[in-house]
N, CA, C and O of each residue as an XYZ file, in Angstrom:
712
protein
N       0.361     16.110    -30.408
C      -0.468     16.107    -29.138
C       1.031     15.609    -28.150
O       1.760     14.684    -28.508
N       1.257     16.409    -26.924
C       2.290     16.361    -25.873
C       1.285     15.515    -24.838
O       0.184     15.954    -24.505
N       1.791     14.320    -24.408
C       0.877     13.415    -23.293
C       1.414     14.140    -22.096
O       2.599     14.305    -21.805
N       0.326     14.555    -21.434
C       0.377     15.317    -19.965
C       0.412     14.393    -18.877
O       1.003     14.688    -17.838
N      -0.226     13.200    -19.041
C      -0.715     12.225    -18.086
C       0.741     11.322    -17.637
O       1.710     11.148    -18.375
N       0.594     10.842    -16.297
C       1.985     10.401    -15.799
C       1.725      8.955    -16.202
O       1.413      8.209    -15.274
N       1.784      8.531    -17.186
C       1.550      7.041    -17.807
C       2.807      6.717    -18.394
O       3.623      7.625    -18.558
N       3.120      5.366    -18.786
C       4.172      4.906    -19.454
C       3.653      5.058    -21.077
O       2.455      5.213    -21.314
N       4.509      5.007    -21.997
C       4.504      5.091    -23.403
C       3.234      4.092    -23.919
O       2.400      4.412    -24.766
N       3.297      2.832    -23.211
C       2.390      1.855    -23.735
C       0.917      2.465    -23.821
O       0.236      2.355    -24.840
N       0.549      3.015    -22.845
C      -0.750      3.688    -22.650
C      -0.817      5.204    -23.458
O      -1.975      5.613    -23.534
N      -0.200      5.753    -23.830
C      -0.295      7.182    -24.491
C      -1.570      7.476    -24.911
O      -2.324      8.371    -24.530
N      -1.747      6.498    -25.859
C      -3.280      6.894    -26.722
C      -4.473      6.143    -26.321
O      -5.465      6.046    -27.044
N      -4.361      5.586    -25.100
C      -5.298      4.878    -24.354
C      -6.372      5.873    -23.637
O      -5.945      6.901    -23.112
N      -7.899      5.541    -23.611
C      -8.634      6.287    -22.783
C      -8.550      5.905    -21.360
O      -8.241      4.763    -21.020
N      -8.837      6.906    -20.476
C      -8.771      6.367    -18.951
C      -9.098      5.284    -18.639
O      -8.316      4.580    -17.999
N     -10.758      4.685    -19.117
C     -11.375      3.649    -18.726
C     -10.575      2.189    -19.037
O     -10.410      1.204    -18.319
N     -10.089      2.526    -20.620
C      -9.418      1.425    -20.911
C      -7.979      0.879    -20.146
O      -7.631     -0.296    -20.027
N      -7.187      2.214    -19.623
C      -6.141      1.829    -18.934
C      -6.537      1.248    -17.531
O      -5.904      0.387    -16.921
N      -7.365      1.690    -17.238
C      -7.891      1.256    -15.872
C      -8.245     -0.312    -15.866
O      -8.092     -1.143    -14.971
N      -8.789     -0.444    -17.213
C      -9.399     -1.910    -17.272
C      -8.261     -2.989    -17.548
O      -8.268     -4.117    -17.057
N      -7.428     -2.564    -18.275
C      -5.900     -3.304    -18.544
C      -5.253     -3.320    -17.087
O      -4.806     -4.371    -16.628
N      -5.216     -2.165    -16.399
C      -4.482     -2.406    -14.919
C      -5.177     -3.634    -14.172
O      -4.580     -4.596    -13.688
N      -6.661     -3.398    -14.172
C      -7.494     -4.275    -13.323
C      -7.225     -5.835    -13.626
O      -7.380     -6.724    -12.789
N      -6.823     -6.017    -14.879
C      -6.670     -7.418    -15.415
C      -5.293     -8.073    -15.072
O      -5.061     -9.255    -15.327
N      -4.280     -7.128    -14.403
C      -2.961     -7.660    -14.326
C      -2.483     -7.390    -12.747
O      -1.358     -7.663    -12.329
N      -3.424     -6.873    -12.052
C      -3.105     -6.525    -10.929
C      -2.724     -7.902     -9.697
O      -3.221     -9.029     -9.688
N      -1.756     -7.357     -8.800
C      -1.018     -8.437     -7.949
C      -1.954     -8.892     -6.951
O      -3.021     -8.317     -6.735
N      -1.609     -9.795     -6.417
C      -2.723    -10.450     -5.217
C      -2.286     -9.942     -3.992
O      -2.055    -10.807     -3.147
N      -2.085     -8.637     -3.615
C      -2.149     -7.750     -2.726
C      -2.810     -6.374     -2.667
O      -3.117     -5.809     -3.717
N      -3.033     -5.835     -1.517
C      -3.665     -4.730     -1.349
C      -3.004     -4.154     -0.089
O      -2.484     -4.852      0.782
N      -3.086     -2.570     -0.072
C      -2.412     -1.848      0.961
C      -3.479     -1.238      1.687
O      -4.525     -0.881      1.144
N      -3.190     -1.086      3.131
C      -4.065     -0.384      3.948
C      -3.189      0.791      4.553
O      -2.158      0.471      5.145
N      -3.506      2.038      4.450
C      -2.978      3.016      5.130
C      -3.771      3.601      6.285
O      -4.954      3.903      6.130
N      -3.131      3.766      7.456
C      -3.794      4.318      8.515
C      -3.667      5.940      8.276
O      -2.547      6.393      8.039
N      -4.615      6.674      8.327
C      -4.812      8.091      8.181
C      -5.536      8.941      9.113
O      -6.517      9.619      8.804
N      -5.054      8.881     10.168
C      -6.042      9.209     11.572
C      -5.789     10.821     11.746
O      -6.432     11.557     12.494
N      -4.593     11.243     10.796
C      -4.086     12.636     11.118
C      -3.782     13.387      9.979
O      -2.924     14.270      9.966
N      -4.640     12.972      8.780
C      -4.238     13.550      7.568
C      -3.084     13.482      7.025
O      -2.632     14.414      6.359
N      -2.339     12.181      7.269
C      -0.989     11.908      6.566
C      -0.623     12.244      5.370
O      -1.288     11.744      4.462
N       0.620     13.255      4.957
C       0.727     13.735      3.641
C       1.771     12.528      2.739
O       2.355     12.624      1.660
N       1.680     11.474      3.682
C       2.658     10.494      2.965
C       1.709      9.408      2.124
O       2.185      8.431      1.545
N       0.222      9.755      2.152
C      -0.563      8.752      1.404
C      -0.414      8.948     -0.125
O      -0.638      8.051     -0.938
N      -0.106      9.919     -0.371
C       0.064     10.156     -2.025
C       1.298      9.270     -2.600
O       1.311      8.767     -3.723
N       2.370      9.164     -1.599
C       3.456      8.342     -2.088
C       2.977      6.908     -1.913
O       3.413      6.102     -2.735
N       2.301      6.544     -1.146
C       1.989      5.130     -0.688
C       0.956      4.629     -2.064
O       1.055      3.488     -2.515
N      -0.036      5.654     -2.648
C      -0.709      5.430     -3.546
C       0.002      5.472     -4.810
O      -0.365      4.716     -5.709
N       0.885      6.193     -4.971
C       2.084      6.239     -6.202
C       2.385      4.732     -6.397
O       2.076      3.974     -7.317
N       3.211      4.488     -5.043
C       3.984      3.151     -5.191
C       3.048      1.802     -5.481
O       3.422      0.806     -6.099
N       1.782      2.011     -4.901
C       0.761      0.712     -5.044
C       0.408      0.761     -6.800
O       0.154     -0.198     -7.529
N       0.479      1.970     -7.101
C       0.231      1.782     -8.682
C       1.586      1.327     -9.419
O       1.435      0.683    -10.457
N       2.933      1.607     -8.973
C       4.054      1.247     -9.742
C       4.087     -0.271     -9.481
O       4.495     -1.009    -10.379
N       3.737     -0.707     -8.467
C       3.737     -2.274     -7.953
C       2.345     -2.760     -8.059
O       2.175     -3.677     -7.256
N       1.225     -2.476     -8.786
C       0.405     -2.789     -9.222
C      -0.490     -3.680     -8.098
O      -0.886     -4.801     -8.416
N      -0.764     -3.158     -6.867
C      -1.523     -3.567     -6.138
C      -2.935     -3.513     -6.397
O      -3.371     -2.652     -7.162
N      -3.762     -4.416     -5.792
C      -5.005     -4.411     -6.187
C      -5.880     -3.160     -5.978
O      -6.637     -2.671     -6.818
N      -5.654     -2.711     -4.704
C      -6.174     -1.658     -4.177
C      -5.410     -1.078     -3.063
O      -4.478     -1.699     -2.552
N      -5.771      0.093     -2.665
C      -5.381      0.879     -1.536
C      -6.580      1.307     -0.509
O      -7.504      2.026     -0.891
N      -6.500      0.873      0.651
C      -7.549      1.318      1.538
C      -6.943      2.131      2.691
O      -6.003      1.905      3.452
N      -8.008      3.398      2.530
C      -7.408      4.370      3.483
C      -8.550      4.209      4.923
O      -9.774      4.308      4.838
N      -7.800      3.951      6.146
C      -8.459      3.829      7.188
C      -8.362      5.167      8.034
O      -7.291      5.431      8.580
N      -9.290      5.894      8.140
C      -9.447      7.129      8.680
C      -9.968      8.048      7.929
O     -10.995      7.886      7.270
N      -9.187      9.258      7.978
C      -9.797     10.356      7.257
C      -9.590     10.354      5.740
O      -8.516     10.041      5.226
N     -10.576     10.688      5.114
C     -10.410     10.475      3.515
C      -9.491     11.632      2.681
O      -9.062     11.629      1.528
N      -9.380     12.645      3.805
C      -8.754     13.979      3.360
C      -7.053     13.612      3.398
O      -6.423     13.291      4.406
N      -6.507     13.759      1.992
C      -5.134     13.551      2.026
C      -4.607     14.436      0.725
O      -5.349     14.708     -0.218
N      -3.362     14.802      0.802
C      -2.922     15.628     -0.433
C      -2.565     14.918     -1.570
O      -1.512     14.281     -1.549
N      -3.363     14.922     -2.696
C      -3.206     14.149     -3.860
C      -2.263     14.587     -4.800
O      -2.164     13.914     -5.826
N      -1.395     15.786     -4.638
C      -0.253     16.170     -5.459
C       0.450     15.313     -5.724
O       0.687     14.952     -6.876
N       0.985     14.752     -4.560
C       2.017     13.849     -4.522
C       1.943     12.442     -5.293
O       2.909     11.781     -5.674
N       0.789     12.179     -5.416
C       0.404     10.730     -6.225
C       0.556     11.082     -7.898
O       0.568     10.156     -8.708
N       0.662     12.418     -8.306
C       0.911     12.729     -9.728
C      -0.042     11.953    -10.666
O       0.317     11.463    -11.736
N      -1.415     11.885    -10.109
C      -2.244     11.342    -11.074
C      -2.383      9.790    -11.102
O      -3.139      9.256    -11.913
N      -1.646      9.072    -10.210
C      -1.646      7.496    -10.194
C      -2.991      7.290     -9.282
O      -3.599      6.238     -9.476
N      -3.394      7.994     -8.526
C      -4.617      7.722     -7.864
C      -5.865      7.415     -8.816
O      -6.832      6.706     -8.538
N      -5.623      8.111    -10.004
C      -6.864      7.883    -10.931
C      -6.797      6.545    -11.508
O      -7.766      6.038    -12.073
N      -5.571      5.914    -11.365
C      -5.479      4.441    -12.142
C      -5.367      3.495    -10.945
O      -4.915      2.360    -11.089
N      -5.733      3.910     -9.901
C      -5.939      3.009     -8.759
C      -7.236      2.711     -8.035
O      -8.179      3.493     -7.915
N      -7.159      1.536     -7.593
C      -8.658      1.496     -6.962
C      -8.512      1.794     -5.422
O      -7.680      1.185     -4.750
N      -9.236      2.622     -4.954
C      -9.203      3.248     -3.558
C     -10.606      3.127     -2.814
O     -11.731      3.455     -3.192
N     -10.115      2.484     -1.505
C     -11.781      2.355     -0.762
C     -11.191      2.929      0.556
O     -10.023      2.786      0.919
N     -12.247      3.652      1.271
C     -12.148      4.361      2.373
C     -12.913      3.595      3.626
O     -14.010      3.059      3.470
N     -12.348      3.604      4.631
C     -13.132      3.051      5.912
C     -12.993      4.534      6.949
O     -11.820      4.881      7.082
N     -13.727      5.171      7.470
C     -13.556      5.900      8.598
C     -13.186      5.320      9.577
O     -13.262      4.091      9.584
N     -12.660      6.039     10.734
C     -12.425      5.682     11.915
C     -13.384      4.830     12.573
O     -12.913      3.781     13.012
N     -14.667      5.036     12.754
C     -15.826      4.533     13.261
C     -16.462      3.573     12.196
O     -17.652      3.277     12.303
N     -15.744      3.111     11.234
C     -16.483      2.013     10.485
C     -15.203      0.882     10.567
O     -14.780      0.225      9.616
N     -14.831      0.852     11.630
C     -13.488     -0.311     12.046
C     -13.961     -1.541     11.717
O     -13.283     -2.290     11.014
N     -15.362     -1.947     12.253
C     -16.047     -3.427     12.324
C     -16.321     -3.644     10.907
O     -16.269     -4.838     10.615
N     -16.600     -2.856      9.925
C     -16.659     -2.669      8.527
C     -15.504     -3.291      7.880
O     -15.541     -4.263      7.125
N     -14.407     -2.586      8.278
C     -13.299     -2.560      7.831
C     -12.831     -4.190      7.969
O     -12.703     -4.923      6.988
N     -12.639     -4.545      9.133
C     -12.576     -5.745      9.832
C     -13.230     -6.963      9.027
O     -12.524     -7.929      8.737
N     -14.466     -6.919      8.698
C     -15.269     -7.718      7.836
C     -14.803     -7.757      6.432
O     -14.753     -8.809      5.795
N     -14.430     -6.492      5.905
C     -13.929     -6.636      4.446
C     -12.746     -7.285      4.416
O     -12.566     -8.132      3.542
N     -11.834     -7.024      5.277
C     -10.437     -7.872      5.065
C     -10.399     -9.467      5.713
O      -9.400    -10.182      5.631
N     -11.429     -9.797      6.241
C     -11.494    -11.110      6.886
C     -10.908    -12.135      6.082
O     -10.296    -12.970      6.748
N     -10.912    -12.296      5.007
C     -10.053    -13.697      4.450
C      -8.807    -13.156      3.683
O      -8.400    -13.692      2.652
N      -8.152    -11.919      4.322
C      -6.779    -11.668      3.737
C      -5.676    -12.040      4.712
O      -5.891    -12.129      5.921
N      -4.544    -12.247      4.181
C      -3.386    -12.554      5.060
C      -2.756    -11.050      5.584
O      -2.214    -10.305      4.768
N      -2.852    -10.770      6.673
C      -2.574     -9.295      7.199
C      -1.097     -9.116      7.547
O      -0.573     -9.857      8.379
N      -0.430     -8.171      6.946
C       1.146     -8.030      7.240
C       1.446     -6.725      7.420
O       1.580     -5.901      6.515
N       1.582     -6.476      8.902
C       1.760     -4.926      9.343
C       3.298     -4.802      9.137
O       4.126     -5.713      9.174
N       3.496     -3.501      8.917
C       4.868     -3.197      8.588
C       5.219     -2.023      9.639
O       4.703     -0.906      9.592
N       6.166     -2.435     10.590
C       6.398     -1.533     11.603
C       7.614     -2.291     12.442
O       7.794     -3.502     12.568
N       8.429     -1.135     13.000
C       9.429     -1.571     13.599
C       9.134     -1.586     15.281
O       9.577     -0.771     16.091
N       8.283     -2.717     15.552
C       7.944     -2.924     17.002
C       8.670     -4.238     17.360
O       9.152     -4.972     16.497
N       8.725     -4.513     18.792
C       9.133     -5.787     19.290
C       8.537     -7.071     18.504
O       7.408     -7.155     18.022
N       9.500     -7.998     18.487
C       8.824     -9.424     17.540
C       8.574     -9.133     16.275
O       7.988    -10.018     15.652
N       8.834     -8.185     15.719
C       8.584     -7.987     14.341
C       9.895     -8.884     13.560
O      11.009     -9.089     14.042
N       9.398     -9.316     12.266
C      10.554    -10.386     11.773
C      11.121     -9.331     10.484
O      10.461     -8.450      9.932
N      12.397     -9.681     10.236
C      12.832     -8.773      9.237
C      12.485     -9.280      8.053
O      12.447    -10.487      7.815
N      12.180     -8.266      7.154
C      11.630     -8.183      5.526
C      12.546     -9.168      4.849
O      12.104    -10.106      4.185
N      13.874     -8.933      5.033
C      14.624     -9.522      4.307
C      14.562    -11.007      4.250
O      14.903    -11.399      3.134
N      14.225    -12.031      5.114
C      14.014    -13.355      4.972
C      12.492    -13.971      5.121
O      12.048    -15.116      5.205
N      11.907    -12.645      5.113
C      10.362    -12.921      5.218
C       9.655    -13.475      3.944
O       9.694    -12.738      2.959
N       9.011    -14.681      3.825
C       8.757    -15.142      2.708
C       6.990    -15.172      2.477
O       6.165    -15.898      3.031
N       6.819    -14.274      1.618
C       5.489    -13.768      1.073
C       4.621    -15.032      0.710
O       5.242    -15.991      0.249
N       3.415    -15.133      0.847
C       2.358    -15.972      0.194
C       1.608    -15.480     -0.990
O       1.140    -14.341     -0.964
N       1.451    -16.270     -2.059
C       0.704    -15.680     -3.183
C      -0.674    -16.537     -2.999
O      -1.650    -16.245     -3.690
N      -0.720    -17.422     -2.209
C      -1.738    -18.434     -2.084
C      -3.141    -17.612     -1.300
O      -4.267    -18.000     -1.611
N      -3.005    -16.649     -0.440
C      -4.045    -15.945      0.036
C      -3.652    -14.547     -0.354
O      -2.485    -14.156     -0.317
N      -4.718    -13.778     -0.746
C      -4.666    -12.231     -0.647
C      -3.895    -11.528      0.530
O      -4.350    -11.598      1.672
N      -2.980    -10.996      0.315
C      -2.058    -10.264      1.345
C      -2.546     -8.825      1.497
O      -2.980     -8.224      0.514
N      -2.487     -8.260      2.701
C      -2.777     -6.748      2.896
C      -1.646     -6.374      3.633
O      -1.347     -6.974      4.665
N      -0.936     -5.358      3.163
C       0.109     -4.823      3.608
C      -0.251     -3.581      4.378
O      -0.762     -2.653      3.752
N      -0.011     -3.451      5.842
C      -0.819     -2.332      6.621
C       0.203     -1.588      7.051
O       1.056     -2.094      7.780
N       0.268     -0.293      6.668
C       1.121      0.935      7.263
C       0.600      1.968      7.797
O      -0.431      2.457      7.336
N       1.239      2.484      8.879
C       0.962      3.474     10.009
C       1.303      4.742      9.364
O       1.667      4.746      8.188
N       1.219      5.741     10.000
C       1.666      7.040      9.602
C       2.809      7.573     10.567
O       3.254      7.037     11.581
N       3.201      8.914      9.903
C       4.503      9.395     10.657
C       4.139      9.564     12.154
O       3.062     10.027     12.528
N       5.101      9.161     12.952
C       5.350      9.371     14.422
C       4.401      8.547     14.978
O       4.773      7.975     16.003
N       3.275      8.317     14.597
C       2.349      7.253     15.515
C       2.188      5.811     15.087
O       1.640      4.960     15.788
N       2.700      5.594     13.895
C       2.865      4.087     13.762
C       1.387      3.626     13.294
O       0.467      4.344     12.904
N       1.426      2.164     13.452
C       0.173      1.489     13.267
C      -0.700      1.735     14.405
O      -0.112      1.682     15.485
N      -1.771      1.953     14.446
C      -2.753      1.745     15.631
C      -2.770      0.353     16.189
O      -2.526     -0.657     15.529
N      -3.067      0.385     17.417
C      -3.075     -1.024     18.303
C      -4.028     -1.990     17.545
O      -3.715     -3.114     17.154
N      -5.184     -1.414     17.402
C      -6.408     -2.302     16.930
C      -6.038     -2.864     15.320
O      -6.341     -3.974     14.882
N      -5.391     -1.912     14.670
C      -5.002     -2.560     13.357
C      -3.667     -3.739     13.632
O      -3.607     -4.730     12.904
N      -2.800     -3.554     14.563
C      -1.463     -4.429     14.765
C      -2.286     -5.753     15.199
O      -1.856     -6.765     14.645
N      -3.280     -5.941     15.995
C      -3.851     -6.653     16.658
C      -4.394     -7.852     15.458
O      -4.474     -9.053     15.717
N      -4.714     -7.281     14.212
C      -5.328     -8.070     13.096
C      -4.237     -8.829     12.371
O      -4.518     -9.705     11.553
N      -2.935     -8.479     12.682
C      -1.791     -8.903     11.765
C      -1.564    -10.676     12.032
O      -1.616    -11.228     13.131
N      -1.381    -11.148     11.088
C      -0.841    -12.455     10.896
C       0.411    -12.476     11.097
O       0.899    -13.453     11.664
N       1.187    -11.444     10.694
C       2.587    -11.284     10.867
C       3.077     -9.642     11.005
O       2.253     -8.846     10.555
N       3.981     -9.218     11.420
C       4.533     -7.783     11.388
C       5.910     -8.134     10.818
O       6.566     -9.120     11.155
N       6.219     -7.349     10.047
C       7.710     -7.261      9.682
C       8.228     -5.722      9.720
O       7.456     -4.784      9.919
N       9.796     -5.551      9.481
C      10.175     -4.280      9.824
C      11.461     -4.276      8.745
O      11.996     -5.320      8.370
N      11.808     -3.146      8.373
C      12.707     -3.093      7.235
C      14.423     -2.790      8.176
O      14.686     -1.848      8.923
N      15.196     -3.790      7.835
C      16.531     -3.348      8.370
C      16.973     -2.313      8.143
O      16.769     -1.965      6.980
N      17.710     -1.364      8.959
C      18.268     -0.052      8.609
C      19.833     -0.189      9.238
O      20.216     -0.923     10.148
N      20.517      0.677      8.513
C      21.990      0.757      8.999
C      22.335      1.873      9.512
O      23.430      1.811     10.071
N      21.775      2.994      9.546
C      22.261      4.273     10.196
C      21.468      4.554     11.480
O      20.962      3.654     12.150
N      21.391      5.867     11.782
C      21.061      6.125     13.027
C      19.574      6.448     13.258
O      19.126      6.243     14.386
N      18.831      6.896     12.373
C      17.424      6.837     12.372
C      16.679      5.691     13.043
O      17.098      4.540     13.159
N      15.773      6.064     13.374
C      14.750      4.676     14.220
C      13.980      4.365     13.189
O      13.782      3.150     13.163
N      13.320      5.091     12.100
C      12.529      4.432     11.291
C      12.590      5.333      9.781
O      13.196      6.360      9.478
N      11.813      4.575      9.136
C      11.930      5.421      7.530
C      10.322      6.023      7.405
O       9.356      5.489      7.951
N      10.277      7.063      6.692
C       9.065      7.656      6.056
C       8.237      6.525      5.471
O       8.678      5.611      4.774
N       7.042      6.701      5.828
C       6.054      5.649      5.377
C       5.972      5.406      4.112
O       6.002      4.248      3.694
N       5.847      6.553      3.241
C       6.075      6.552      1.713
C       7.275      5.538      1.126
O       7.175      4.571      0.371
N       8.328      6.076      1.703
C       9.516      5.186      1.308
C       9.255      3.559      1.815
O       9.099      2.572      1.097
N       9.263      3.634      3.097
C       8.888      2.224      3.521
C       7.942      1.285      2.542
O       8.225      0.133      2.213
N       6.702      2.054      2.126
C       5.762      1.298      1.471
C       6.417      0.785     -0.269
O       6.002     -0.058     -1.064
N       7.411      1.606     -0.315
C       7.871      1.430     -1.813
C       9.000      0.124     -1.607
O       9.194     -0.785     -2.414
N       9.549      0.288     -0.525
C      10.563     -0.776     -0.294
C       9.895     -2.048     -0.094
O      10.417     -2.943     -0.758
N       8.756     -2.467      0.719
C       7.929     -3.314      1.038
C       7.250     -4.017     -0.215
O       7.282     -5.234     -0.395
N       6.552     -2.987     -1.166
C       5.970     -3.432     -2.044
C       6.952     -4.179     -3.178
O       6.616     -5.126     -3.888
N       8.191     -3.540     -3.163
C       8.962     -4.330     -4.140
C       9.445     -5.323     -3.587
O       9.729     -6.238     -4.361
N       9.699     -5.531     -2.258
C      10.056     -6.866     -1.804
C       9.178     -7.982     -2.056
O       9.510     -9.073     -2.520
N       7.874     -7.555     -1.661
C       6.491     -8.391     -2.073
C       6.601     -8.952     -3.545
O       6.553    -10.167     -3.740
N       6.741     -8.092     -4.526
C       6.608     -8.274     -5.786
C       7.830     -9.071     -6.465
O       7.695     -9.876     -7.386
N       9.039     -8.713     -5.856
C      10.334     -9.503     -6.319
C      10.373    -10.798     -6.072
O      10.938    -11.598     -6.818
N       9.625    -11.189     -4.731
C       9.636    -12.701     -4.404
C       8.432    -13.268     -4.839
O       8.451    -14.474     -5.088
N       7.364    -12.628     -4.985
C       6.104    -13.320     -5.348
C       5.538    -13.096     -6.819
O       5.003    -14.109     -7.269
N       5.537    -12.023     -7.645
C       5.073    -11.560     -8.721
C       5.931    -12.338     -9.831
O       7.086    -12.757     -9.742
N       4.954    -12.413    -10.990
C       5.641    -12.896    -12.228
C       6.449    -11.627    -12.710
O       5.945    -10.509    -12.603
N       7.919    -11.846    -13.329
C       8.632    -10.999    -13.758
C       7.971    -10.178    -15.256
O       7.559    -10.688    -16.298
N       8.047     -9.147    -14.966
C       7.498     -8.277    -15.991
C       8.567     -7.531    -17.108
O       8.125     -6.790    -17.985
């Protein structure tokens, strides 16, 4: 039988619930929040990256609608939570104990290159969406704001690409070696 799921060989003969339980037992001490006010197509890449770097969960703030094709099934092995735009207060209560780190190239942001992540508290990585960035009300929650240094002429990276870089940075500095 040919395996059609997008999973590593280790899980080939496992059932879905067993894979999810195993991943849950190993998840890293961070979550990801995506602003999805305009049905951003990049969320699937963020979800896929969150699976690759074993985030505890992905929180989507705004619309529940996003194109899952780019996630290539990884959303089935990820913990997803949704907060509609009118549920902002509920979101704030939910993340109250998290260390909130927004990722945006705004004034006074610190370079990720020298940023020291903490594993003592649960970290929430916040990503905006193409062209609009992180909404001001989410930036106001930030304990820190970091940016990814760039060397070319573009002013920003695609949020899916940026999320992979940031999650890798977090994991390479904080998480146990696998």
